[in-house]
Biopython code that builds the backbone (N, CA, C, O; Angstrom):
import numpy as np
from Bio.PDB.StructureBuilder import StructureBuilder

atoms = [
    (1, "MET", "N", (0.783, -1.170, 0.019)),
    (1, "MET", "CA", (-0.043, 0.055, -0.024)),
    (1, "MET", "C", (0.866, 1.238, 0.002)),
    (1, "MET", "O", (0.556, 2.222, -0.669)),
    (2, "GLU", "N", (1.923, 1.233, 0.690)),
    (2, "GLU", "CA", (2.800, 2.317, 0.794)),
    (2, "GLU", "C", (3.493, 2.548, -0.612)),
    (2, "GLU", "O", (3.734, 3.708, -0.945)),
    (3, "ALA", "N", (3.787, 1.617, -1.356)),
    (3, "ALA", "CA", (4.346, 1.785, -2.718)),
    (3, "ALA", "C", (3.276, 2.403, -3.611)),
    (3, "ALA", "O", (3.584, 3.226, -4.473)),
    (4, "LYS", "N", (2.010, 2.007, -3.404)),
    (4, "LYS", "CA", (1.001, 2.565, -4.290)),
    (4, "LYS", "C", (0.813, 4.098, -4.003)),
    (4, "LYS", "O", (0.630, 4.910, -4.909)),
    (5, "ASN", "N", (0.869, 4.412, -2.750)),
    (5, "ASN", "CA", (0.667, 5.780, -2.259)),
    (5, "ASN", "C", (1.831, 6.668, -2.885)),
    (5, "ASN", "O", (1.622, 7.789, -3.349)),
    (6, "ALA", "N", (3.087, 6.049, -2.851)),
    (6, "ALA", "CA", (4.269, 6.805, -3.350)),
    (6, "ALA", "C", (4.086, 6.960, -4.849)),
    (6, "ALA", "O", (4.425, 8.013, -5.389)),
    (7, "LEU", "N", (3.544, 5.917, -5.570)),
    (7, "LEU", "CA", (3.320, 6.072, -6.938)),
    (7, "LEU", "C", (2.327, 7.147, -7.341)),
    (7, "LEU", "O", (2.520, 7.912, -8.286)),
    (8, "GLU", "N", (1.221, 7.156, -6.540)),
    (8, "GLU", "CA", (0.233, 8.197, -6.668)),
    (8, "GLU", "C", (0.790, 9.629, -6.585)),
    (8, "GLU", "O", (0.566, 10.529, -7.394)),
    (9, "ASN", "N", (1.530, 9.693, -5.509)),
    (9, "ASN", "CA", (2.100, 11.042, -5.195)),
    (9, "ASN", "C", (3.037, 11.462, -6.359)),
    (9, "ASN", "O", (2.941, 12.589, -6.845)),
    (10, "TYR", "N", (3.921, 10.579, -6.795)),
    (10, "TYR", "CA", (4.809, 10.820, -7.840)),
    (10, "TYR", "C", (4.136, 11.197, -9.182)),
    (10, "TYR", "O", (4.581, 12.075, -9.921)),
    (11, "THR", "N", (3.042, 10.474, -9.434)),
    (11, "THR", "CA", (2.312, 10.649, -10.704)),
    (11, "THR", "C", (1.681, 12.086, -10.671)),
    (11, "THR", "O", (1.748, 12.809, -11.665)),
    (12, "TYR", "N", (1.094, 12.470, -9.561)),
    (12, "TYR", "CA", (0.436, 13.817, -9.563)),
    (12, "TYR", "C", (1.529, 14.905, -9.477)),
    (12, "TYR", "O", (1.325, 15.990, -10.021)),
    (13, "SER", "N", (2.549, 14.690, -8.894)),
    (13, "SER", "CA", (3.788, 15.578, -8.994)),
    (13, "SER", "C", (4.291, 15.765, -10.346)),
    (13, "SER", "O", (4.609, 16.877, -10.767)),
    (14, "LEU", "N", (4.369, 14.674, -11.051)),
    (14, "LEU", "CA", (4.859, 14.715, -12.464)),
    (14, "LEU", "C", (3.860, 15.534, -13.266)),
    (14, "LEU", "O", (4.283, 16.383, -14.050)),
    (15, "ARG", "N", (2.560, 15.324, -13.111)),
    (15, "ARG", "CA", (1.550, 16.065, -13.857)),
    (15, "ARG", "C", (1.606, 17.531, -13.607)),
    (15, "ARG", "O", (1.502, 18.363, -14.508)),
    (16, "ASN", "N", (1.774, 17.817, -12.348)),
    (16, "ASN", "CA", (1.929, 19.268, -11.898)),
    (16, "ASN", "C", (3.152, 19.920, -12.572)),
    (16, "ASN", "O", (3.099, 21.064, -13.022)),
    (17, "SER", "N", (4.259, 19.147, -12.627)),
    (17, "SER", "CA", (5.490, 19.704, -13.213)),
    (17, "SER", "C", (5.248, 19.954, -14.677)),
    (17, "SER", "O", (5.722, 20.953, -15.218)),
    (18, "LEU", "N", (4.503, 19.048, -15.353)),
    (18, "LEU", "CA", (4.231, 19.335, -16.774)),
    (18, "LEU", "C", (3.477, 20.506, -17.085)),
    (18, "LEU", "O", (3.500, 21.044, -18.192)),
    (19, "ASN", "N", (2.770, 20.922, -16.056)),
    (19, "ASN", "CA", (1.905, 22.144, -16.139)),
    (19, "ASN", "C", (2.515, 23.379, -15.622)),
    (19, "ASN", "O", (2.009, 24.489, -15.788)),
    (20, "ASP", "N", (3.663, 23.153, -14.962)),
    (20, "ASP", "CA", (4.416, 24.374, -14.441)),
    (20, "ASP", "C", (4.834, 25.346, -15.503)),
    (20, "ASP", "O", (5.435, 24.958, -16.505)),
    (21, "GLU", "N", (4.522, 26.619, -15.299)),
    (21, "GLU", "CA", (4.890, 27.594, -16.322)),
    (21, "GLU", "C", (6.424, 27.653, -16.607)),
    (21, "GLU", "O", (6.832, 27.858, -17.750)),
    (22, "LYS", "N", (7.217, 27.481, -15.613)),
    (22, "LYS", "CA", (8.630, 27.458, -15.872)),
    (22, "LYS", "C", (9.199, 26.420, -16.674)),
    (22, "LYS", "O", (10.180, 26.651, -17.381)),
    (23, "LEU", "N", (8.604, 25.180, -16.614)),
    (23, "LEU", "CA", (9.028, 24.048, -17.240)),
    (23, "LEU", "C", (8.362, 23.786, -18.586)),
    (23, "LEU", "O", (8.863, 23.115, -19.488)),
    (24, "LYS", "N", (7.073, 24.443, -18.622)),
    (24, "LYS", "CA", (6.226, 24.178, -19.836)),
    (24, "LYS", "C", (6.910, 24.427, -21.135)),
    (24, "LYS", "O", (6.746, 23.643, -22.069)),
    (25, "GLU", "N", (7.703, 25.524, -21.248)),
    (25, "GLU", "CA", (8.365, 25.845, -22.553)),
    (25, "GLU", "C", (9.656, 25.042, -22.741)),
    (25, "GLU", "O", (10.152, 25.029, -23.868)),
    (26, "LYS", "N", (10.237, 24.383, -21.762)),
    (26, "LYS", "CA", (11.455, 23.642, -21.971)),
    (26, "LYS", "C", (11.206, 22.263, -22.473)),
    (26, "LYS", "O", (12.123, 21.634, -23.001)),
    (27, "ILE", "N", (9.976, 21.744, -22.332)),
    (27, "ILE", "CA", (9.701, 20.336, -22.723)),
    (27, "ILE", "C", (8.924, 20.373, -24.040)),
    (27, "ILE", "O", (7.881, 21.018, -24.150)),
    (28, "PRO", "N", (9.474, 19.646, -25.059)),
    (28, "PRO", "CA", (8.757, 19.517, -26.251)),
    (28, "PRO", "C", (7.303, 19.011, -26.191)),
    (28, "PRO", "O", (7.006, 18.096, -25.423)),
    (29, "GLU", "N", (6.442, 19.563, -26.951)),
    (29, "GLU", "CA", (5.026, 19.126, -26.896)),
    (29, "GLU", "C", (4.890, 17.583, -27.020)),
    (29, "GLU", "O", (4.134, 16.974, -26.264)),
    (30, "ALA", "N", (5.622, 16.951, -27.976)),
    (30, "ALA", "CA", (5.563, 15.623, -28.239)),
    (30, "ALA", "C", (5.913, 14.789, -26.934)),
    (30, "ALA", "O", (5.256, 13.802, -26.601)),
    (31, "ASP", "N", (6.970, 15.253, -26.249)),
    (31, "ASP", "CA", (7.340, 14.565, -25.023)),
    (31, "ASP", "C", (6.321, 14.753, -23.913)),
    (31, "ASP", "O", (6.026, 13.851, -23.129)),
    (32, "LYS", "N", (5.793, 15.990, -23.888)),
    (32, "LYS", "CA", (4.717, 16.151, -22.865)),
    (32, "LYS", "C", (3.558, 15.297, -23.105)),
    (32, "LYS", "O", (2.984, 14.783, -22.145)),
    (33, "LYS", "N", (3.163, 15.102, -24.301)),
    (33, "LYS", "CA", (2.091, 14.258, -24.640)),
    (33, "LYS", "C", (2.312, 12.763, -24.158)),
    (33, "LYS", "O", (1.435, 12.122, -23.579)),
    (34, "VAL", "N", (3.505, 12.301, -24.441)),
    (34, "VAL", "CA", (3.856, 10.971, -24.095)),
    (34, "VAL", "C", (3.815, 10.772, -22.519)),
    (34, "VAL", "O", (3.284, 9.787, -22.005)),
    (35, "VAL", "N", (4.393, 11.744, -21.829)),
    (35, "VAL", "CA", (4.390, 11.587, -20.399)),
    (35, "VAL", "C", (2.968, 11.829, -19.860)),
    (35, "VAL", "O", (2.543, 11.119, -18.948)),
    (36, "ASP", "N", (2.260, 12.757, -20.366)),
    (36, "ASP", "CA", (0.852, 12.960, -19.878)),
    (36, "ASP", "C", (0.018, 11.688, -20.126)),
    (36, "ASP", "O", (-0.720, 11.250, -19.243)),
    (37, "ASP", "N", (0.131, 11.129, -21.266)),
    (37, "ASP", "CA", (-0.606, 9.938, -21.568)),
    (37, "ASP", "C", (-0.265, 8.881, -20.538)),
    (37, "ASP", "O", (-1.203, 8.280, -20.015)),
    (38, "LYS", "N", (0.925, 8.605, -20.209)),
    (38, "LYS", "CA", (1.375, 7.587, -19.253)),
    (38, "LYS", "C", (0.852, 7.987, -17.859)),
    (38, "LYS", "O", (0.348, 7.113, -17.155)),
    (39, "VAL", "N", (0.936, 9.157, -17.455)),
    (39, "VAL", "CA", (0.405, 9.603, -16.232)),
    (39, "VAL", "C", (-1.070, 9.319, -16.088)),
    (39, "VAL", "O", (-1.528, 8.842, -15.050)),
    (40, "THR", "N", (-1.806, 9.614, -17.131)),
    (40, "THR", "CA", (-3.238, 9.315, -17.192)),
    (40, "THR", "C", (-3.493, 7.847, -17.054)),
    (40, "THR", "O", (-4.419, 7.445, -16.349)),
    (41, "GLU", "N", (-2.697, 7.030, -17.708)),
    (41, "GLU", "CA", (-2.849, 5.616, -17.654)),
    (41, "GLU", "C", (-2.586, 5.141, -16.291)),
    (41, "GLU", "O", (-3.287, 4.245, -15.820)),
    (42, "VAL", "N", (-1.588, 5.697, -15.590)),
    (42, "VAL", "CA", (-1.285, 5.168, -14.219)),
    (42, "VAL", "C", (-2.423, 5.648, -13.236)),
    (42, "VAL", "O", (-2.878, 4.892, -12.377)),
    (43, "ILE", "N", (-2.834, 6.873, -13.399)),
    (43, "ILE", "CA", (-3.947, 7.361, -12.532)),
    (43, "ILE", "C", (-5.193, 6.513, -12.677)),
    (43, "ILE", "O", (-5.862, 6.200, -11.693)),
    (44, "GLN", "N", (-5.504, 6.140, -13.920)),
    (44, "GLN", "CA", (-6.629, 5.192, -14.218)),
    (44, "GLN", "C", (-6.452, 3.882, -13.541)),
    (44, "GLN", "O", (-7.388, 3.362, -12.934)),
    (45, "TRP", "N", (-5.210, 3.302, -13.632)),
    (45, "TRP", "CA", (-4.931, 2.120, -12.985)),
    (45, "TRP", "C", (-5.103, 2.144, -11.463)),
    (45, "TRP", "O", (-5.637, 1.219, -10.852)),
    (46, "LEU", "N", (-4.609, 3.281, -10.867)),
    (46, "LEU", "CA", (-4.668, 3.518, -9.402)),
    (46, "LEU", "C", (-6.099, 3.543, -9.024)),
    (46, "LEU", "O", (-6.494, 2.871, -8.071)),
    (47, "ASP", "N", (-6.945, 4.331, -9.769)),
    (47, "ASP", "CA", (-8.407, 4.432, -9.429)),
    (47, "ASP", "C", (-9.093, 3.081, -9.555)),
    (47, "ASP", "O", (-9.989, 2.788, -8.763)),
    (48, "ALA", "N", (-8.720, 2.258, -10.499)),
    (48, "ALA", "CA", (-9.397, 0.989, -10.598)),
    (48, "ALA", "C", (-8.966, -0.068, -9.598)),
    (48, "ALA", "O", (-9.639, -1.082, -9.416)),
    (49, "HIS", "N", (-7.798, 0.191, -8.931)),
    (49, "HIS", "CA", (-7.300, -0.648, -7.918)),
    (49, "HIS", "C", (-7.195, -0.080, -6.521)),
    (49, "HIS", "O", (-6.346, -0.463, -5.716)),
    (50, "GLN", "N", (-8.120, 0.876, -6.265)),
    (50, "GLN", "CA", (-8.040, 1.515, -4.944)),
    (50, "GLN", "C", (-8.250, 0.516, -3.767)),
    (50, "GLN", "O", (-7.723, 0.752, -2.680)),
    (51, "SER", "N", (-8.922, -0.468, -3.943)),
    (51, "SER", "CA", (-9.254, -1.355, -2.731)),
    (51, "SER", "C", (-8.121, -2.471, -2.578)),
    (51, "SER", "O", (-8.106, -3.221, -1.602)),
    (52, "SER", "N", (-7.216, -2.534, -3.558)),
    (52, "SER", "CA", (-6.168, -3.536, -3.455)),
    (52, "SER", "C", (-5.422, -3.398, -2.193)),
    (52, "SER", "O", (-5.083, -2.282, -1.799)),
    (53, "GLU", "N", (-5.140, -4.500, -1.521)),
    (53, "GLU", "CA", (-4.381, -4.433, -0.267)),
    (53, "GLU", "C", (-2.917, -4.970, -0.495)),
    (53, "GLU", "O", (-1.982, -4.561, 0.192)),
    (54, "LYS", "N", (-2.774, -5.851, -1.436)),
    (54, "LYS", "CA", (-1.480, -6.381, -1.654)),
    (54, "LYS", "C", (-0.874, -5.773, -2.817)),
    (54, "LYS", "O", (-1.594, -5.260, -3.674)),
    (55, "GLU", "N", (0.433, -5.784, -2.928)),
    (55, "GLU", "CA", (1.072, -5.232, -4.156)),
    (55, "GLU", "C", (0.882, -6.152, -5.261)),
    (55, "GLU", "O", (1.007, -7.369, -5.122)),
    (56, "GLU", "N", (0.574, -5.572, -6.389)),
    (56, "GLU", "CA", (0.281, -6.392, -7.629)),
    (56, "GLU", "C", (1.425, -6.293, -8.551)),
    (56, "GLU", "O", (1.401, -6.885, -9.630)),
]
sb = StructureBuilder()
sb.init_structure("model")
sb.init_model(0)
sb.init_chain("A")
sb.init_seg("    ")
for serial, (resi, resn, name, xyz) in enumerate(atoms, 1):
    if name == "N":
        sb.init_residue(resn, " ", resi, " ")
    sb.init_atom(name, np.array(xyz, "f"), 0.0, 1.0, " ", f" {name:<3s}", serial, name[0])
structure = sb.get_structure()
């Protein structure tokens, strides 16, 4: 459960970084899209497995 919380925190932190005005212009749009798509995928996985108690 601790690992899942850490993943969730990291994922949202990464998404916030992508939207940060200082970093926004330094990251190419194509790279931002790839990372944002993966972040969305991880968040959806976390939402679907909220009740999991064991590490999967």
